[in-house]
N, C-alpha and C positions, 0 to 999 in steps of 0.2 A: 393870424396864426405866427406872424412874426414878432408882434408885440410880446405876447409871453415868452418868448424863449430869450429875448432881449432883457426882459425882466429876471428871468431864471439867471443869466449870467451875472446881471448886477446883484442879486440877491447873494450868490456863490461868493463874488469878490467882496462884499460887504460883510458876510458873514467870517470869513477869511481874516479879514482886517480886525473884526472885535476878537477872533481868537489869536492874535498875533502876540498878546501877551503871554499866551503858554510858551514854556521853554521851548518844546518841539521845534516850534516854527521860525525859521531863519528869515524869510522873505515873503513877501506878498506883492503880486504884481496881476496884471491883467493884459489882454491884447486882442488881435483881431488876424485874420488869414484870408487867402485866396488858395484855389485850386482847381485843378482839372483830375478828372478820373476815367479809368478806362475799365471795362468790364471782360472778364474771359470769355464770356458766352455770346460776344458780339453783339451785346444790346445796345452799346453806343457810348459815347464819351457824353459828359456830363460837367457844368460848371458850378461851382461851389463857394460858399462863403461860410465864415464862422466866427466864433469869439471864444475865449476861453479865460479862465483864472488860473494863476502859477503860485504854488504855494511851495517855498522851499522847505524841506526837514531837516532837522540837526539831530544826529543819531549818534548813540554812543559808540558805534563802530565805523570804520574809516571808509564810508561810502556816503556819496552824495545821491539824493532823490530829490524829486519833485512829484507832487500830485496837481495834476493838469485837467481839472474838470472843464467841460465846455459843450459846444454844440456846433454841428454843421448843417448847411442845408444845401441839396443838390438839385440843380434843375436842367433837362434836356427836352428837346423837341424834333420830332423828324417826322417825314412823311414818305411812306412806303405804299406803292399801289392805289393811291388814292386814300391812304388810312392815315390820318394826321394822329400823332401820340404826342402826350406829354407826359413826361416821367418828373416826379419830385420824390425826394426822399430828405428825411430829418435824422441825423444821427445824434442821439443824447449821450454823450462821452461823460457819464459821471464817474466811472472808474477807468481811469487813466493815469499811468505813472511813468515817469522818465529816470532813468539812470544814468550817471554822469561818470565817467571813469576818472580816476586821479591822473591829472597832466599837469605841466608846468604851466605858471600862472603867467608866463611871457607869451604862450602861444595867442594869437589871435581869434582862434576858435574854440569851442567846446562842443565835440560832439557827444550826442547820447544814443541810448536804445530804450525803448519802451514797449509796454503792452497796455492792452485794454480791451474794455468789455461793452461796445456800444449797443445801445436799444434803438432800432431802427423802425421808422416809420414810413413805408413806401406809399405813394398814391400815383397811380397810373390812370390816365385819363385819354380815351380814345375817341375821336371823331370822325364819323365817316357818313358817305350820303346813300341815300336809298332809293330807289326808282318807286314812284307813286303808281300803284295799281288800278287803271281807270275802269274794269270791269270787261273791258276786250283785250286787255292785254298790257303790257308796261308802257307807260308814256313817258316823254321825254323830260317830264317834271320830276324833281327829286326832293327828298325832305332829309335833314341831317339829324343825326342821332348822335348821341353821346353816352359812352358808357364809361363809369369809373368803378375803378378797385381800389380798395386799401389794405394793408398788409402791416403786419407787426411782426418783428422777430428780434432775438437776441444772437449777436455773433461774437467774433474774438477780433483783435487788432494786434499786427506787430509792427512796430515804428522805429525807423532809424533817421536821424537826423543831426543837424549841426547847428549851434547857434554861433553868431558872429558879434565879438566885444567890440561894439561902439562906444559905451560909457559903461557905468558901474549900474546905471539903472535901466538903460535900453539895449536891447539885445535882438535885432532881427533874426530869423530863422528859416532854413529850409529843410523839408522834410520828406520822406517818402512811407505812405501806410499802407499795409496789404490787410484788407479785410475777408475775414474768411466767415463764410454763411450760407446762405442758399446757393450764391455764386461767388466767385472769388472778384474783389473789386481792386485795383490798384490807382491809389490817391498820390497826387506829387502837389504839395502846399508848399506855400510860402507865408511867412507873417512877421509880426513883431510884438515882442512882449515889452511893457513897460513896468520894470518894478517899482514901485513907489514906496515899499517900506522893506529895508535890508538891515539885516544887523550880523555882526560875527559870534561865533561862537566863543563864551568867556574864557579868556586866556589862552586862546589859540587862533589860528587862522588856516587857510588852506595848504599854506607852504610850511609854516611851523608856528613854535610857540613865539608870542609877543612878549616884549620886555617891556615891565612897569618904569615911569620915571626914576623911581629910586635905583634899580638896577642899572639903567643907563648912567646915572651919576656915580656909581660906585665904579663902573667901567671906564668911565672918562676922567674921574679924579680920584685917584687912588690916595688912601690916607696917607698923612706925612708921619713917620715914626722918628724923626730926627729928634724932636726935642726929649722925648724919653731916654736917648743916649747921653 
Protein backbone atom coordinates (compact mmCIF):
# COMPACT_ATOMS: atom_id res chain seq x y z
CA UNK A 1 0.00 0.00 0.00
CA UNK A 2 2.81 2.43 0.83
CA UNK A 3 4.70 1.96 -2.45
CA UNK A 4 1.87 3.12 -4.76
CA UNK A 5 1.38 6.23 -2.61
CA UNK A 6 5.08 7.11 -2.74
CA UNK A 7 5.03 6.65 -6.51
CA UNK A 8 1.99 8.92 -6.68
CA UNK A 9 3.89 11.71 -4.90
CA UNK A 10 6.87 11.25 -7.23
CA UNK A 11 4.65 11.39 -10.32
CA UNK A 12 2.95 14.57 -9.06
CA UNK A 13 6.32 16.26 -8.49
CA UNK A 14 7.70 15.17 -11.87
CA UNK A 15 4.56 16.37 -13.59
CA UNK A 16 4.89 19.76 -11.93
CA UNK A 17 8.56 19.92 -12.96
CA UNK A 18 7.69 19.27 -16.61
CA UNK A 19 5.01 21.97 -16.45
CA UNK A 20 7.46 24.48 -14.94
CA UNK A 21 7.94 26.05 -18.35
CA UNK A 22 4.33 27.23 -18.29
CA UNK A 23 4.04 30.87 -17.27
CA UNK A 24 1.60 30.50 -14.31
CA UNK A 25 4.07 28.36 -12.31
CA UNK A 26 6.57 30.28 -10.17
CA UNK A 27 8.08 27.44 -8.11
CA UNK A 28 8.13 23.66 -7.80
CA UNK A 29 9.01 21.73 -4.66
CA UNK A 30 8.26 18.68 -2.57
CA UNK A 31 8.49 17.67 1.06
CA UNK A 32 7.43 15.44 3.93
CA UNK A 33 5.58 15.87 7.23
CA UNK A 34 4.68 14.20 10.51
CA UNK A 35 1.67 14.75 12.70
CA UNK A 36 -0.78 13.80 15.43
CA UNK A 37 -4.54 13.98 15.26
CA UNK A 38 -7.44 13.90 17.69
CA UNK A 39 -11.03 12.97 16.86
CA UNK A 40 -13.99 14.84 18.33
CA UNK A 41 -15.95 11.62 19.02
CA UNK A 42 -13.21 10.25 21.31
CA UNK A 43 -12.17 7.56 18.85
CA UNK A 44 -8.56 8.08 19.86
CA UNK A 45 -5.45 9.87 18.68
CA UNK A 46 -3.40 8.70 15.71
CA UNK A 47 0.12 9.22 14.39
CA UNK A 48 0.56 10.28 10.78
CA UNK A 49 3.16 10.66 8.04
CA UNK A 50 2.79 12.27 4.65
CA UNK A 51 4.40 13.64 1.51
CA UNK A 52 3.43 16.51 -0.74
CA UNK A 53 4.31 18.56 -3.79
CA UNK A 54 4.32 22.37 -3.68
CA UNK A 55 3.54 24.33 -6.84
CA UNK A 56 3.66 28.12 -6.57
CA UNK A 57 1.37 30.05 -8.91
CA UNK A 58 1.92 33.44 -10.56
CA UNK A 59 -1.41 35.17 -11.03
CA UNK A 60 -2.27 38.44 -12.80
CA UNK A 61 -3.68 39.72 -9.50
CA UNK A 62 -1.61 40.48 -6.34
CA UNK A 63 -2.42 37.17 -4.61
CA UNK A 64 0.10 34.45 -3.74
CA UNK A 65 -1.28 30.92 -4.03
CA UNK A 66 0.25 27.45 -3.91
CA UNK A 67 -1.26 24.17 -5.09
CA UNK A 68 -0.20 21.47 -2.59
CA UNK A 69 -1.28 17.96 -3.64
CA UNK A 70 -0.16 15.07 -1.45
CA UNK A 71 -1.20 12.22 0.79
CA UNK A 72 -1.20 11.32 4.49
CA UNK A 73 -1.29 7.97 6.30
CA UNK A 74 -2.58 7.71 9.88
CA UNK A 75 -2.12 4.85 12.35
CA UNK A 76 -3.72 4.10 15.71
CA UNK A 77 -4.03 1.03 17.98
CA UNK A 78 -5.84 0.55 21.27
CA UNK A 79 -7.32 -2.18 23.45
CA UNK A 80 -10.65 -1.82 25.25
CA UNK A 81 -12.19 -4.67 27.32
CA UNK A 82 -10.10 -7.28 25.55
CA UNK A 83 -10.95 -5.95 22.10
CA UNK A 84 -7.80 -4.95 20.22
CA UNK A 85 -8.43 -2.53 17.38
CA UNK A 86 -6.14 -1.09 14.70
CA UNK A 87 -7.13 1.99 12.76
CA UNK A 88 -5.54 3.11 9.50
CA UNK A 89 -6.61 5.98 7.29
CA UNK A 90 -5.23 7.23 3.99
CA UNK A 91 -5.99 10.83 2.97
CA UNK A 92 -5.51 11.63 -0.72
CA UNK A 93 -5.26 15.41 -0.82
CA UNK A 94 -5.26 16.06 -4.57
CA UNK A 95 -7.32 19.24 -4.11
CA UNK A 96 -5.49 21.42 -1.58
CA UNK A 97 -4.42 25.05 -1.93
CA UNK A 98 -2.73 27.65 0.29
CA UNK A 99 -3.13 31.43 0.31
CA UNK A 100 -0.22 33.59 1.51
CA UNK A 101 -1.13 37.18 2.52
CA UNK A 102 1.13 39.99 1.33
CA UNK A 103 3.64 40.79 4.10
CA UNK A 104 7.05 42.51 4.27
CA UNK A 105 9.87 40.29 3.02
CA UNK A 106 11.92 41.12 6.14
CA UNK A 107 9.65 38.93 8.28
CA UNK A 108 11.16 35.50 9.07
CA UNK A 109 7.77 33.77 8.72
CA UNK A 110 5.08 33.39 6.06
CA UNK A 111 1.65 32.56 7.53
CA UNK A 112 -0.91 30.96 5.27
CA UNK A 113 -4.49 29.71 5.17
CA UNK A 114 -5.86 26.98 2.98
CA UNK A 115 -8.71 24.71 2.00
CA UNK A 116 -8.84 21.17 0.67
CA UNK A 117 -11.09 18.30 -0.36
CA UNK A 118 -9.51 15.05 0.90
CA UNK A 119 -10.50 11.60 -0.36
CA UNK A 120 -10.35 9.30 2.68
CA UNK A 121 -9.89 5.53 2.85
CA UNK A 122 -10.45 4.19 6.38
CA UNK A 123 -9.55 0.66 7.48
CA UNK A 124 -10.58 -0.61 10.92
CA UNK A 125 -9.38 -4.03 12.04
CA UNK A 126 -10.63 -5.49 15.33
CA UNK A 127 -9.21 -8.63 16.94
CA UNK A 128 -10.95 -10.39 19.82
CA UNK A 129 -11.03 -13.78 21.52
CA UNK A 130 -14.07 -16.07 21.61
CA UNK A 131 -14.58 -19.07 23.93
CA UNK A 132 -14.66 -22.50 22.29
CA UNK A 133 -17.92 -24.46 22.78
CA UNK A 134 -17.15 -28.04 23.86
CA UNK A 135 -20.69 -29.46 23.86
CA UNK A 136 -21.21 -29.26 27.64
CA UNK A 137 -20.53 -25.57 27.99
CA UNK A 138 -17.85 -23.05 27.26
CA UNK A 139 -14.34 -24.30 27.95
CA UNK A 140 -11.37 -22.17 28.92
CA UNK A 141 -9.94 -22.48 25.42
CA UNK A 142 -10.38 -19.51 23.11
CA UNK A 143 -10.05 -18.76 19.44
CA UNK A 144 -9.02 -15.46 17.89
CA UNK A 145 -11.30 -13.74 15.40
CA UNK A 146 -10.48 -10.69 13.28
CA UNK A 147 -13.02 -8.37 11.69
CA UNK A 148 -11.93 -5.85 9.06
CA UNK A 149 -14.00 -2.96 7.76
CA UNK A 150 -13.16 -0.52 4.94
CA UNK A 151 -14.83 2.79 4.24
CA UNK A 152 -14.40 5.46 1.56
CA UNK A 153 -15.61 9.03 1.97
CA UNK A 154 -14.95 12.59 0.83
CA UNK A 155 -14.55 15.42 3.32
CA UNK A 156 -13.54 19.06 3.58
CA UNK A 157 -10.40 20.56 5.09
CA UNK A 158 -9.62 23.94 6.66
CA UNK A 159 -5.92 24.75 7.08
CA UNK A 160 -3.89 27.36 8.95
CA UNK A 161 -0.13 27.38 9.29
CA UNK A 162 3.19 29.17 9.07
CA UNK A 163 6.31 28.67 6.99
CA UNK A 164 9.70 29.58 8.48
CA UNK A 165 12.19 31.18 6.09
CA UNK A 166 15.43 29.23 6.39
CA UNK A 167 16.66 29.89 2.84
CA UNK A 168 15.28 30.66 -0.61
CA UNK A 169 14.68 26.94 -1.19
CA UNK A 170 14.16 25.39 2.26
CA UNK A 171 10.98 26.09 4.25
CA UNK A 172 10.02 24.21 7.45
CA UNK A 173 6.37 24.65 8.40
CA UNK A 174 3.85 23.95 11.14
CA UNK A 175 0.13 23.76 10.50
CA UNK A 176 -3.24 22.92 11.99
CA UNK A 177 -5.87 21.12 9.93
CA UNK A 178 -9.56 20.70 10.65
CA UNK A 179 -11.07 17.80 8.67
CA UNK A 180 -14.84 17.76 8.35
CA UNK A 181 -16.68 14.60 7.34
CA UNK A 182 -18.22 11.66 9.17
CA UNK A 183 -16.55 13.09 12.27
CA UNK A 184 -14.40 16.13 13.03
CA UNK A 185 -10.65 15.51 13.11
CA UNK A 186 -8.06 17.96 14.43
CA UNK A 187 -4.59 17.52 12.95
CA UNK A 188 -1.35 19.10 14.16
CA UNK A 189 1.43 18.66 11.62
CA UNK A 190 4.99 19.78 11.03
CA UNK A 191 7.25 19.24 8.06
CA UNK A 192 9.60 20.72 5.52
CA UNK A 193 9.36 21.77 1.88
CA UNK A 194 12.31 22.02 -0.51
CA UNK A 195 11.64 24.20 -3.56
CA UNK A 196 14.18 23.04 -6.12
CA UNK A 197 12.86 25.28 -8.92
CA UNK A 198 11.98 28.92 -8.34
CA UNK A 199 11.65 32.01 -10.46
CA UNK A 200 10.27 35.50 -10.06
CA UNK A 201 7.64 37.05 -12.23
CA UNK A 202 9.21 38.99 -15.09
CA UNK A 203 9.72 42.68 -14.31
CA UNK A 204 8.69 42.52 -10.67
CA UNK A 205 9.09 40.71 -7.38
CA UNK A 206 7.13 40.58 -4.12
CA UNK A 207 8.44 43.95 -2.93
CA UNK A 208 8.30 46.01 -6.09
CA UNK A 209 9.58 46.42 -9.60
CA UNK A 210 13.19 45.51 -10.27
CA UNK A 211 15.61 47.77 -12.13
CA UNK A 212 17.39 46.66 -15.25
CA UNK A 213 21.18 47.27 -15.51
CA UNK A 214 20.53 50.09 -18.01
CA UNK A 215 18.20 51.82 -15.57
CA UNK A 216 20.78 51.52 -12.78
CA UNK A 217 23.50 53.12 -14.91
CA UNK A 218 21.22 56.04 -15.73
CA UNK A 219 20.63 56.61 -12.02
CA UNK A 220 24.27 56.20 -11.00
CA UNK A 221 25.92 58.04 -13.94
CA UNK A 222 23.82 61.04 -15.11
CA UNK A 223 24.70 62.28 -18.57
CA UNK A 224 27.13 65.21 -18.74
CA UNK A 225 25.85 68.13 -20.86
CA UNK A 226 28.75 70.57 -20.12
CA UNK A 227 30.34 70.09 -23.59
CA UNK A 228 27.14 71.20 -25.30
CA UNK A 229 27.41 74.56 -23.55
